[in-house]
DOTI-660297 format. One record per atom (N, C-alpha, C): residue number from 1; residue in one letter; atom name; x, y, z. Coordinates in steps of 0.02 Angstrom, whole numbers, plus 50000, padded with zeros to 5 digits. Layout:
N
+-----+------+------+-------+-------+-------+
! pos ! code ! site !    px !    py !    pz !
+-----+------+------+-------+-------+-------+
! NUM !    A !   CA !     X !     Y !     Z !
...
+-----+------+------+-------+-------+-------+
This chain:
80
+-----+------+------+-------+-------+-------+
! pos ! code ! site !    px !    py !    pz !
+-----+------+------+-------+-------+-------+
!   1 !    M !    N ! 50042 ! 49941 ! 50000 !
!   1 !    M !   CA ! 50000 ! 50000 ! 50000 !
!   1 !    M !    C ! 50044 ! 50062 ! 50000 !
!   2 !    E !    N ! 50028 ! 50109 ! 49958 !
!   2 !    E !   CA ! 50064 ! 50172 ! 49955 !
!   2 !    E !    C ! 50035 ! 50219 ! 50007 !
!   3 !    C !    N ! 50076 ! 50238 ! 50055 !
!   3 !    C !   CA ! 50051 ! 50279 ! 50110 !
!   3 !    C !    C ! 50067 ! 50352 ! 50103 !
!   4 !    S !    N ! 50122 ! 50369 ! 50073 !
!   4 !    S !   CA ! 50140 ! 50440 ! 50072 !
!   4 !    S !    C ! 50112 ! 50475 ! 50011 !
!   5 !    S !    N ! 50098 ! 50538 ! 50020 !
!   5 !    S !   CA ! 50074 ! 50579 ! 49965 !
!   5 !    S !    C ! 50134 ! 50615 ! 49935 !
!   6 !    P !    N ! 50126 ! 50645 ! 49875 !
!   6 !    P !   CA ! 50183 ! 50681 ! 49845 !
!   6 !    P !    C ! 50209 ! 50737 ! 49890 !
!   7 !    K !    N ! 50167 ! 50765 ! 49933 !
!   7 !    K !   CA ! 50188 ! 50818 ! 49979 !
!   7 !    K !    C ! 50216 ! 50789 ! 50044 !
!   8 !    G !    N ! 50217 ! 50723 ! 50050 !
!   8 !    G !   CA ! 50240 ! 50691 ! 50112 !
!   8 !    G !    C ! 50183 ! 50679 ! 50160 !
!   9 !    G !    N ! 50195 ! 50636 ! 50208 !
!   9 !    G !   CA ! 50144 ! 50622 ! 50257 !
!   9 !    G !    C ! 50098 ! 50566 ! 50236 !
!  10 !    C !    N ! 50050 ! 50553 ! 50277 !
!  10 !    C !   CA ! 50002 ! 50499 ! 50266 !
!  10 !    C !    C ! 49939 ! 50525 ! 50232 !
!  11 !    R !    N ! 49910 ! 50481 ! 50191 !
!  11 !    R !   CA ! 49850 ! 50500 ! 50154 !
!  11 !    R !    C ! 49787 ! 50471 ! 50184 !
!  12 !    N !    N ! 49792 ! 50422 ! 50229 !
!  12 !    N !   CA ! 49732 ! 50390 ! 50255 !
!  12 !    N !    C ! 49744 ! 50367 ! 50326 !
!  13 !    S !    N ! 49690 ! 50347 ! 50359 !
!  13 !    S !   CA ! 49694 ! 50328 ! 50430 !
!  13 !    S !    C ! 49735 ! 50265 ! 50441 !
!  14 !    I !    N ! 49734 ! 50219 ! 50394 !
!  14 !    I !   CA ! 49774 ! 50157 ! 50402 !
!  14 !    I !    C ! 49848 ! 50175 ! 50401 !
!  15 !    C !    N ! 49869 ! 50216 ! 50355 !
!  15 !    C !   CA ! 49938 ! 50238 ! 50351 !
!  15 !    C !    C ! 49958 ! 50275 ! 50414 !
!  16 !    F !    N ! 49915 ! 50319 ! 50437 !
!  16 !    F !   CA ! 49929 ! 50358 ! 50497 !
!  16 !    F !    C ! 49938 ! 50312 ! 50557 !
!  17 !    T !    N ! 49894 ! 50264 ! 50565 !
!  17 !    T !   CA ! 49899 ! 50216 ! 50621 !
!  17 !    T !    C ! 49964 ! 50176 ! 50616 !
!  18 !    L !    N ! 49983 ! 50155 ! 50557 !
!  18 !    L !   CA ! 50046 ! 50118 ! 50547 !
!  18 !    L !    C ! 50105 ! 50162 ! 50565 !
!  19 !    A !    N ! 50103 ! 50225 ! 50545 !
!  19 !    A !   CA ! 50158 ! 50271 ! 50560 !
!  19 !    A !    C ! 50164 ! 50281 ! 50636 !
!  20 !    L !    N ! 50109 ! 50289 ! 50669 !
!  20 !    L !   CA ! 50111 ! 50297 ! 50742 !
!  20 !    L !    C ! 50139 ! 50234 ! 50775 !
!  21 !    S !    N ! 50113 ! 50176 ! 50756 !
!  21 !    S !   CA ! 50134 ! 50114 ! 50789 !
!  21 !    S !    C ! 50208 ! 50099 ! 50776 !
!  22 !    S !    N ! 50234 ! 50121 ! 50719 !
!  22 !    S !   CA ! 50305 ! 50109 ! 50706 !
!  22 !    S !    C ! 50350 ! 50147 ! 50754 !
!  23 !    H !    N ! 50322 ! 50197 ! 50788 !
!  23 !    H !   CA ! 50358 ! 50236 ! 50838 !
!  23 !    H !    C ! 50336 ! 50218 ! 50910 !
!  24 !    G !    N ! 50296 ! 50165 ! 50916 !
!  24 !    G !   CA ! 50273 ! 50144 ! 50982 !
!  24 !    G !    C ! 50218 ! 50187 ! 51010 !
!  25 !    I !    N ! 50183 ! 50225 ! 50968 !
!  25 !    I !   CA ! 50130 ! 50269 ! 50990 !
!  25 !    I !    C ! 50063 ! 50234 ! 50977 !
!  26 !    I !    N ! 50019 ! 50235 ! 51027 !
!  26 !    I !   CA ! 49952 ! 50207 ! 51018 !
!  26 !    I !    C ! 49900 ! 50263 ! 51025 !
!  27 !    E !    N ! 49845 ! 50254 ! 50992 !
!  27 !    E !   CA ! 49790 ! 50301 ! 50998 !
!  27 !    E !    C ! 49747 ! 50281 ! 51057 !
!  28 !    I !    N ! 49723 ! 50330 ! 51093 !
!  28 !    I !   CA ! 49675 ! 50318 ! 51147 !
!  28 !    I !    C ! 49612 ! 50357 ! 51129 !
!  29 !    N !    N ! 49559 ! 50322 ! 51118 !
!  29 !    N !   CA ! 49496 ! 50354 ! 51098 !
!  29 !    N !    C ! 49462 ! 50385 ! 51158 !
!  30 !    V !    N ! 49428 ! 50440 ! 51145 !
!  30 !    V !   CA ! 49387 ! 50471 ! 51196 !
!  30 !    V !    C ! 49323 ! 50430 ! 51201 !
!  31 !    N !    N ! 49309 ! 50405 ! 51260 !
!  31 !    N !   CA ! 49248 ! 50366 ! 51270 !
!  31 !    N !    C ! 49210 ! 50396 ! 51329 !
!  32 !    S !    N ! 49156 ! 50364 ! 51348 !
!  32 !    S !   CA ! 49114 ! 50391 ! 51401 !
!  32 !    S !    C ! 49152 ! 50394 ! 51468 !
!  33 !    T !    N ! 49196 ! 50346 ! 51481 !
!  33 !    T !   CA ! 49235 ! 50346 ! 51543 !
!  33 !    T !    C ! 49279 ! 50408 ! 51546 !
!  34 !    L !    N ! 49313 ! 50423 ! 51491 !
!  34 !    L !   CA ! 49356 ! 50483 ! 51490 !
!  34 !    L !    C ! 49315 ! 50547 ! 51494 !
!  35 !    A !    N ! 49259 ! 50548 ! 51459 !
!  35 !    A !   CA ! 49216 ! 50608 ! 51460 !
!  35 !    A !    C ! 49191 ! 50621 ! 51531 !
!  36 !    L !    N ! 49169 ! 50569 ! 51565 !
!  36 !    L !   CA ! 49144 ! 50579 ! 51634 !
!  36 !    L !    C ! 49200 ! 50599 ! 51681 !
!  37 !    R !    N ! 49259 ! 50571 ! 51671 !
!  37 !    R !   CA ! 49316 ! 50591 ! 51713 !
!  37 !    R !    C ! 49335 ! 50664 ! 51700 !
!  38 !    A !    N ! 49332 ! 50684 ! 51637 !
!  38 !    A !   CA ! 49349 ! 50753 ! 51619 !
!  38 !    A !    C ! 49300 ! 50803 ! 51650 !
!  39 !    I !    N ! 49236 ! 50789 ! 51649 !
!  39 !    I !   CA ! 49188 ! 50837 ! 51676 !
!  39 !    I !    C ! 49188 ! 50837 ! 51753 !
!  40 !    A !    N ! 49217 ! 50784 ! 51783 !
!  40 !    A !   CA ! 49221 ! 50781 ! 51855 !
!  40 !    A !    C ! 49282 ! 50818 ! 51883 !
!  41 !    L !    N ! 49328 ! 50838 ! 51839 !
!  41 !    L !   CA ! 49387 ! 50875 ! 51862 !
!  41 !    L !    C ! 49368 ! 50943 ! 51888 !
!  42 !    P !    N ! 49406 ! 50969 ! 51936 !
!  42 !    P !   CA ! 49392 ! 51037 ! 51960 !
!  42 !    P !    C ! 49404 ! 51088 ! 51905 !
!  43 !    D !    N ! 49370 ! 51144 ! 51910 !
!  43 !    D !   CA ! 49374 ! 51196 ! 51859 !
!  43 !    D !    C ! 49435 ! 51241 ! 51872 !
!  44 !    L !    N ! 49494 ! 51213 ! 51862 !
!  44 !    L !   CA ! 49556 ! 51250 ! 51875 !
!  44 !    L !    C ! 49579 ! 51290 ! 51814 !
!  45 !    H !    N ! 49560 ! 51268 ! 51756 !
!  45 !    H !   CA ! 49588 ! 51295 ! 51694 !
!  45 !    H !    C ! 49539 ! 51340 ! 51657 !
!  46 !    H !    N ! 49475 ! 51330 ! 51667 !
!  46 !    H !   CA ! 49423 ! 51367 ! 51632 !
!  46 !    H !    C ! 49424 ! 51353 ! 51557 !
!  47 !    D !    N ! 49453 ! 51297 ! 51537 !
!  47 !    D !   CA ! 49453 ! 51276 ! 51467 !
!  47 !    D !    C ! 49435 ! 51202 ! 51466 !
!  48 !    P !    N ! 49371 ! 51187 ! 51453 !
!  48 !    P !   CA ! 49349 ! 51117 ! 51457 !
!  48 !    P !    C ! 49385 ! 51070 ! 51409 !
!  49 !    S !    N ! 49410 ! 51096 ! 51354 !
!  49 !    S !   CA ! 49445 ! 51052 ! 51307 !
!  49 !    S !    C ! 49511 ! 51026 ! 51336 !
!  50 !    D !    N ! 49541 ! 51062 ! 51382 !
!  50 !    D !   CA ! 49603 ! 51039 ! 51413 !
!  50 !    D !    C ! 49591 ! 50984 ! 51465 !
!  51 !    C !    N ! 49529 ! 50974 ! 51484 !
!  51 !    C !   CA ! 49514 ! 50921 ! 51532 !
!  51 !    C !    C ! 49519 ! 50852 ! 51500 !
!  52 !    I !    N ! 49510 ! 50846 ! 51435 !
!  52 !    I !   CA ! 49514 ! 50781 ! 51401 !
!  52 !    I !    C ! 49584 ! 50751 ! 51407 !
!  53 !    P !    N ! 49639 ! 50787 ! 51390 !
!  53 !    P !   CA ! 49705 ! 50757 ! 51399 !
!  53 !    P !    C ! 49721 ! 50742 ! 51472 !
!  54 !    V !    N ! 49698 ! 50785 ! 51518 !
!  54 !    V !   CA ! 49710 ! 50772 ! 51589 !
!  54 !    V !    C ! 49675 ! 50708 ! 51610 !
!  55 !    A !    N ! 49612 ! 50701 ! 51592 !
!  55 !    A !   CA ! 49574 ! 50640 ! 51609 !
!  55 !    A !    C ! 49605 ! 50579 ! 51576 !
!  56 !    T !    N ! 49629 ! 50586 ! 51515 !
!  56 !    T !   CA ! 49662 ! 50530 ! 51480 !
!  56 !    T !    C ! 49724 ! 50509 ! 51518 !
!  57 !    A !    N ! 49764 ! 50556 ! 51539 !
!  57 !    A !   CA ! 49825 ! 50540 ! 51577 !
!  57 !    A !    C ! 49808 ! 50506 ! 51643 !
!  58 !    L !    N ! 49758 ! 50531 ! 51678 !
!  58 !    L !   CA ! 49739 ! 50502 ! 51741 !
!  58 !    L !    C ! 49711 ! 50431 ! 51733 !
!  59 !    E !    N ! 49669 ! 50422 ! 51683 !
!  59 !    E !   CA ! 49636 ! 50358 ! 51672 !
!  59 !    E !    C ! 49685 ! 50304 ! 51648 !
!  60 !    N !    N ! 49737 ! 50324 ! 51613 !
!  60 !    N !   CA ! 49783 ! 50276 ! 51582 !
!  60 !    N !    C ! 49852 ! 50276 ! 51614 !
!  61 !    D !    N ! 49859 ! 50309 ! 51670 !
!  61 !    D !   CA ! 49923 ! 50312 ! 51707 !
!  61 !    D !    C ! 49980 ! 50337 ! 51661 !
!  62 !    L !    N ! 49967 ! 50394 ! 51630 !
!  62 !    L !   CA ! 50015 ! 50425 ! 51584 !
!  62 !    L !    C ! 50037 ! 50493 ! 51611 !
!  63 !    S !    N ! 50091 ! 50518 ! 51584 !
!  63 !    S !   CA ! 50114 ! 50586 ! 51601 !
!  63 !    S !    C ! 50098 ! 50632 ! 51543 !
!  64 !    L !    N ! 50083 ! 50694 ! 51560 !
!  64 !    L !   CA ! 50072 ! 50746 ! 51510 !
!  64 !    L !    C ! 50137 ! 50782 ! 51496 !
!  65 !    V !    N ! 50145 ! 50807 ! 51436 !
!  65 !    V !   CA ! 50202 ! 50849 ! 51418 !
!  65 !    V !    C ! 50175 ! 50917 ! 51398 !
!  66 !    T !    N ! 50182 ! 50965 ! 51444 !
!  66 !    T !   CA ! 50155 ! 51032 ! 51431 !
!  66 !    T !    C ! 50188 ! 51083 ! 51476 !
!  67 !    P !    N ! 50198 ! 51144 ! 51451 !
!  67 !    P !   CA ! 50221 ! 51198 ! 51494 !
!  67 !    P !    C ! 50163 ! 51236 ! 51526 !
!  68 !    D !    N ! 50101 ! 51217 ! 51510 !
!  68 !    D !   CA ! 50042 ! 51253 ! 51532 !
!  68 !    D !    C ! 50034 ! 51247 ! 51609 !
!  69 !    K !    N ! 50042 ! 51302 ! 51643 !
!  69 !    K !   CA ! 50038 ! 51302 ! 51716 !
!  69 !    K !    C ! 49969 ! 51283 ! 51742 !
!  70 !    Y !    N ! 49917 ! 51299 ! 51704 !
!  70 !    Y !   CA ! 49849 ! 51281 ! 51726 !
!  70 !    Y !    C ! 49840 ! 51205 ! 51723 !
!  71 !    I !    N ! 49863 ! 51173 ! 51670 !
!  71 !    I !   CA ! 49858 ! 51100 ! 51665 !
!  71 !    I !    C ! 49901 ! 51067 ! 51718 !
!  72 !    Q !    N ! 49958 ! 51097 ! 51734 !
!  72 !    Q !   CA ! 50002 ! 51069 ! 51785 !
!  72 !    Q !    C ! 49971 ! 51072 ! 51854 !
!  73 !    A !    N ! 49918 ! 51111 ! 51863 !
!  73 !    A !   CA ! 49884 ! 51115 ! 51928 !
!  73 !    A !    C ! 49840 ! 51053 ! 51942 !
!  74 !    Y !    N ! 49825 ! 51015 ! 51890 !
!  74 !    Y !   CA ! 49786 ! 50954 ! 51899 !
!  74 !    Y !    C ! 49830 ! 50899 ! 51928 !
!  75 !    P !    N ! 49800 ! 50846 ! 51955 !
!  75 !    P !   CA ! 49840 ! 50793 ! 51987 !
!  75 !    P !    C ! 49873 ! 50743 ! 51940 !
!  76 !    A !    N ! 49875 ! 50757 ! 51876 !
!  76 !    A !   CA ! 49908 ! 50712 ! 51828 !
!  76 !    A !    C ! 49983 ! 50728 ! 51827 !
!  77 !    P !    N ! 50025 ! 50676 ! 51819 !
!  77 !    P !   CA ! 50098 ! 50689 ! 51814 !
!  77 !    P !    C ! 50114 ! 50729 ! 51751 !
!  78 !    V !    N ! 50161 ! 50775 ! 51756 !
!  78 !    V !   CA ! 50181 ! 50818 ! 51700 !
!  78 !    V !    C ! 50257 ! 50814 ! 51692 !
!  79 !    L !    N ! 50279 ! 50808 ! 51630 !
!  79 !    L !   CA ! 50351 ! 50805 ! 51615 !
!  79 !    L !    C ! 50373 ! 50869 ! 51581 !
!  80 !    W !    N ! 50369 ! 50925 ! 51611 !
!  80 !    W !   CA ! 50397 ! 50985 ! 51580 !
!  80 !    W !    C ! 50403 ! 51039 ! 51632 !
+-----+------+------+-------+-------+-------+
């Protein structure tokens, strides 16, 4: 299967998934568990979209990589 386009990069989701997995990266889908965890977080950031990565990190025992001081106020581990 030809994955790259003339401009470089992936042209479809299968290619993108293969490219991620070749680097040991897996996708984590947003599901109801993550959504409920995100809305249960305290309102420290005032940006609800930032609660999704925080909830994902907490639910999957992952660390976040961000310089955002507001996100760092949540109880998820941060590497920056």
